[in-house]
PLY file of the C-alpha trace (Angstrom):
ply
format ascii 1.0
element vertex 266
property float x
property float y
property float z
element edge 265
property int vertex1
property int vertex2
end_header
1.80 58.73 73.29
5.08 59.66 71.65
7.11 57.44 69.34
10.06 55.49 70.72
13.15 57.27 69.39
15.47 54.28 69.85
13.44 51.88 67.71
12.58 48.21 68.19
15.24 46.36 66.18
17.55 43.65 67.54
20.33 46.12 68.28
17.99 48.23 70.41
16.78 45.15 72.28
20.36 44.01 72.90
21.24 47.45 74.24
18.34 47.33 76.70
19.53 43.97 78.00
23.11 45.25 78.33
21.78 48.29 80.17
19.77 46.19 82.59
22.80 43.98 83.28
25.15 46.92 83.85
22.71 48.81 86.07
21.16 45.90 87.96
22.40 46.90 91.40
21.74 50.60 90.86
18.17 50.26 89.58
16.99 47.44 91.79
18.73 48.38 95.02
16.05 48.11 97.69
13.27 47.26 95.21
11.60 44.24 96.77
7.91 43.38 96.84
5.99 41.01 99.16
5.22 37.55 97.88
1.48 38.24 98.04
1.68 41.51 96.07
0.48 42.25 92.54
2.80 44.76 90.80
2.26 46.65 87.55
5.24 47.45 85.32
4.45 49.80 82.44
6.74 50.15 79.43
8.32 46.76 80.08
9.89 46.60 76.61
11.51 43.23 75.97
11.42 42.37 79.68
14.98 43.34 80.59
13.86 44.77 83.94
10.95 42.35 84.31
13.26 39.35 84.49
15.23 40.97 87.33
12.05 41.86 89.21
10.87 38.26 88.95
14.20 36.96 90.22
14.44 39.42 93.10
10.83 39.03 94.22
9.95 35.34 94.42
6.24 34.82 94.81
5.26 38.31 93.65
2.85 38.54 90.72
3.67 41.00 87.94
1.65 42.47 85.10
4.08 43.74 82.48
2.64 46.17 79.94
4.04 47.74 76.78
2.57 49.48 73.74
4.62 47.32 71.36
3.06 43.98 70.41
6.47 42.79 69.22
8.05 43.54 72.59
5.28 41.75 74.46
5.79 38.73 72.21
9.49 38.71 73.17
8.56 38.82 76.85
6.17 35.92 76.45
8.72 33.88 74.50
11.62 34.52 76.88
9.91 34.63 80.27
6.68 32.71 79.70
4.29 33.15 82.60
7.06 32.62 85.22
5.13 29.78 86.85
1.93 31.81 86.89
3.54 34.97 88.27
3.71 37.00 85.04
1.04 38.37 82.74
2.46 40.29 79.76
0.00 42.44 77.83
-0.20 45.29 75.35
-1.37 48.57 76.83
-1.31 52.34 76.74
0.34 54.09 79.70
-1.90 57.12 79.13
-5.05 54.99 79.43
-4.41 51.87 81.51
-7.21 49.37 80.96
-7.53 48.23 84.56
-10.00 49.20 87.26
-9.20 51.60 90.06
-7.17 50.13 92.95
-6.19 46.98 91.05
-2.49 46.78 91.92
-0.55 46.84 95.18
2.48 48.60 93.68
3.86 49.90 90.37
7.32 49.99 88.84
8.43 52.28 85.99
11.92 52.30 84.50
13.11 54.47 81.57
9.56 55.04 80.36
8.39 58.53 81.31
11.20 60.07 79.25
9.51 58.73 76.11
5.97 59.89 76.87
4.40 63.06 75.50
2.26 63.32 78.65
4.16 61.75 81.56
1.84 63.48 84.01
-1.14 61.68 82.47
0.63 58.32 82.84
1.41 59.11 86.48
-2.22 60.01 87.11
-3.25 56.67 85.62
-0.79 54.86 87.88
-2.19 56.78 90.84
-5.65 55.53 89.85
-4.85 51.83 89.42
-2.60 51.44 92.50
-4.38 50.88 95.82
-4.20 53.51 98.55
-1.07 52.85 100.59
0.61 51.25 97.59
3.91 52.48 96.23
5.31 53.72 92.95
8.97 53.35 92.02
10.28 55.35 89.05
13.78 55.31 87.56
14.73 57.81 84.83
17.92 59.22 83.37
19.01 62.77 82.59
21.23 63.42 79.58
22.28 66.75 81.02
24.22 64.89 83.70
27.01 63.57 81.46
30.52 64.33 82.71
33.51 62.91 80.89
37.23 63.15 80.37
38.63 63.96 77.90
35.95 66.62 77.47
34.95 67.24 73.86
32.28 69.68 72.60
31.62 67.34 69.67
30.50 64.63 72.10
28.04 67.01 73.74
26.74 67.93 70.27
26.22 64.26 69.39
24.36 63.68 72.67
22.21 66.75 72.01
21.15 65.18 68.71
19.57 62.34 70.65
18.01 64.86 73.06
16.55 66.88 70.18
15.19 63.80 68.40
13.56 62.58 71.58
12.03 66.01 72.15
10.72 66.03 68.58
9.05 62.65 69.20
7.35 64.04 72.31
9.78 62.82 74.98
12.20 64.44 77.39
15.76 63.17 77.86
16.14 65.55 80.84
13.17 64.16 82.77
15.19 62.84 85.71
15.40 66.30 87.24
11.60 66.68 86.95
10.52 63.58 88.87
9.83 65.32 92.17
7.49 68.01 90.78
5.81 65.53 88.42
5.00 63.05 91.17
3.81 65.71 93.58
1.60 67.32 90.95
0.07 63.91 90.18
-1.14 63.48 93.75
1.48 61.13 95.18
2.70 61.60 98.74
5.96 60.90 100.56
7.85 61.60 97.34
11.56 60.94 97.63
14.07 61.26 94.79
17.62 59.96 95.07
20.35 60.55 92.44
22.18 57.40 91.37
25.43 58.15 89.59
27.24 55.68 87.38
30.95 56.40 87.25
33.37 54.40 85.11
37.12 54.63 84.66
40.00 52.28 83.97
39.66 50.69 87.40
36.36 49.13 86.27
36.74 48.01 82.65
33.62 45.83 82.92
31.44 48.89 83.63
33.19 50.82 80.87
32.25 48.04 78.46
28.71 47.27 79.66
27.44 50.75 80.40
29.57 53.31 78.56
30.22 51.47 75.31
27.40 48.92 74.98
24.68 51.08 76.52
25.29 54.83 76.32
27.51 55.09 73.26
25.43 52.46 71.44
22.34 54.56 72.14
23.97 57.69 70.68
25.35 55.82 67.66
21.86 54.45 67.07
20.45 57.89 66.17
23.22 58.80 63.69
21.22 58.33 60.50
18.15 60.06 61.89
20.25 62.99 63.17
21.90 63.42 59.78
18.57 63.18 57.95
17.16 65.88 60.22
20.18 68.12 59.51
20.96 68.34 63.20
24.69 67.83 62.69
27.30 67.13 60.05
28.45 63.53 59.70
32.06 64.44 60.44
31.08 66.22 63.66
28.83 63.39 64.83
31.54 60.80 64.22
34.08 62.98 66.01
31.74 63.14 68.98
31.35 59.36 69.11
35.12 58.95 68.82
35.58 61.24 71.82
32.95 59.31 73.79
34.88 56.13 73.05
38.06 57.80 74.31
36.28 58.54 77.59
35.52 54.81 77.90
39.13 53.71 77.40
42.12 53.60 79.74
42.81 57.13 80.94
39.25 58.26 80.29
36.38 58.78 82.73
32.61 58.86 82.26
29.79 59.69 84.67
26.02 59.74 84.24
23.26 60.29 86.79
19.97 58.44 87.05
17.20 59.50 89.42
15.23 57.00 91.48
11.93 58.15 92.90
9.65 56.47 95.39
6.16 57.63 96.33
2.97 56.47 98.03
-0.64 56.59 96.85
-2.65 58.33 99.60
0 1
1 2
2 3
3 4
4 5
5 6
6 7
7 8
8 9
9 10
10 11
11 12
12 13
13 14
14 15
15 16
16 17
17 18
18 19
19 20
20 21
21 22
22 23
23 24
24 25
25 26
26 27
27 28
28 29
29 30
30 31
31 32
32 33
33 34
34 35
35 36
36 37
37 38
38 39
39 40
40 41
41 42
42 43
43 44
44 45
45 46
46 47
47 48
48 49
49 50
50 51
51 52
52 53
53 54
54 55
55 56
56 57
57 58
58 59
59 60
60 61
61 62
62 63
63 64
64 65
65 66
66 67
67 68
68 69
69 70
70 71
71 72
72 73
73 74
74 75
75 76
76 77
77 78
78 79
79 80
80 81
81 82
82 83
83 84
84 85
85 86
86 87
87 88
88 89
89 90
90 91
91 92
92 93
93 94
94 95
95 96
96 97
97 98
98 99
99 100
100 101
101 102
102 103
103 104
104 105
105 106
106 107
107 108
108 109
109 110
110 111
111 112
112 113
113 114
114 115
115 116
116 117
117 118
118 119
119 120
120 121
121 122
122 123
123 124
124 125
125 126
126 127
127 128
128 129
129 130
130 131
131 132
132 133
133 134
134 135
135 136
136 137
137 138
138 139
139 140
140 141
141 142
142 143
143 144
144 145
145 146
146 147
147 148
148 149
149 150
150 151
151 152
152 153
153 154
154 155
155 156
156 157
157 158
158 159
159 160
160 161
161 162
162 163
163 164
164 165
165 166
166 167
167 168
168 169
169 170
170 171
171 172
172 173
173 174
174 175
175 176
176 177
177 178
178 179
179 180
180 181
181 182
182 183
183 184
184 185
185 186
186 187
187 188
188 189
189 190
190 191
191 192
192 193
193 194
194 195
195 196
196 197
197 198
198 199
199 200
200 201
201 202
202 203
203 204
204 205
205 206
206 207
207 208
208 209
209 210
210 211
211 212
212 213
213 214
214 215
215 216
216 217
217 218
218 219
219 220
220 221
221 222
222 223
223 224
224 225
225 226
226 227
227 228
228 229
229 230
230 231
231 232
232 233
233 234
234 235
235 236
236 237
237 238
238 239
239 240
240 241
241 242
242 243
243 244
244 245
245 246
246 247
247 248
248 249
249 250
250 251
251 252
252 253
253 254
254 255
255 256
256 257
257 258
258 259
259 260
260 261
261 262
262 263
263 264
264 265
């Protein structure tokens, strides 16, 4: 597996929670599981999506898995066992330690982009989900950013995060690859729907929660690593962040596309 480019500190955890809050309706629109189902979530992190799944699907049992012991500890401390409906465990998405046909469904959100072999993880999910079960995948695509005012320095700062993620084995452009990845991994009835987030001065809450606290915070978080890797000059990086902030203020606009895929195990 690849390393997680965003890190595991408190700032990164806070950003994930802000992201989940801002994108709740977009990510979880239509994602509901039966009360008698057992659902696997890989790459659960600190449980920012897990908590929403539990709330939206009363009665459903979830197994939440992550490679980070520290993240799993956070999930256990914050969510407990959700009245017997949640089992949080450490695990490797490339080698899931469950038998074939264990789960009724699987949910994956912002995980494949960080994996060196996303196809291998998908093949593992295909193995552990029962025939007729579903897979839901949500991923972003950093090539989808549109903003006003447009500034080349902002694109350069974003590309630093893209390059660092690529160097760690991930792919910040994976959203556009979901359809071929799922089909190649043996899933059927693959459907991918773009989900665009658009924020301007008419929605200052979204500007704050998604643009500033989520996206810009993510880019700012790689500053030191980008400078150490000689990907950009400090002045240019800071200019890019400043322009991103301008796009999140009154008079600015910012758009980003996520891709939501659904598929069935034959």
